[in-house]
C-alpha positions, 0 to 999 in steps of 0.5 A, a space after each residue: 499500500 505504502 508503494 502505491 502512495 509513493 507512486 501516486 505522489 511521484 506521478 503527481 509530482 511529475 504531472 505538476 511539473 510537466 503542467 508547469 513546464 508547458 505553461 513556462 515553455 509557452 511564455 519562452 516560446 512567445 518571448 522567442 517569437 517577439 524576439 524576431 518579430 522585433 528584429 524584423 521590424 528593425 531591419 524593415 525600418 532600417 532598409 526603408 530608412 537607408 533606401 531613402 538615404 542612398 537614393 538622396 545622396 548627392 551625386 555632385 557637390 557642385 550642383 546639388 542644393 545645400 539643403 539636400 545635405 542638411 536633409 541627409 544628416 537627419 535620417 543618417 542620425 535617426 538611423 544610428 539611434 534606431 540601430 543603437 535601440 535595436 541592439 538594446 532590444 535585442 539584448 533585452 529579448 535575449 535576457 528574457 529568453 535566458 530567464 524563461 530558459 533558467 526556469 525551464 532548466 529547474 523544472 526539467 529534471 522533475 518533469 522529464 527525468 534524464 532527458 535534456 531538453 533545455 539543459 546545456 549540451 556539448 556541441 563540438 562544432 559551435 556554429 554561429 547562432 541566429 541570435 548572434 547573426 542578429 546582433 552582427 546585423 545590428 553592428 553592421 547597421 551601426 557601422 553604416 549609419 556611422 559612415 552615412 552620417 560621416 559622408 553627409 557631413 563631410 560633403 555638407 562642409 565641402 558644399 559650405 566652403 565651396 570646395 568641389 570634390 565631386 
């Protein structure tokens, strides 16, 4: 009789752990999805903004109006701010995913026993992760916006002093 009570308690504990695990896994899944939705939105915004800036770069300092140089500085600054915000959002999203992972790891043993679902495992190849690629993309946009801003300011200065470089 005692053994059946122990088995019932063990089964009840496992079922509770599985229910908790399922609920928390749904939160983690939501955070993972939101991570990529946010990243896609930032990428679309960068693409649109850079498309505007690139198509409006002056072909010649001599023939382009001065206002065009001022106008280009504004979206370059906006793009740089957007890229910095993107990096911050990526970091925040990763922290939430790691938060839910850490909780799931604590529940994993009770829910699955020896099966490792979220617990760390060794991978000798160490391929680059999708999240690392997203961080690299945001960093590349920071570089792109810095160069665009420098080019715009440099062109504006040349226009103001009357130097005809191109």
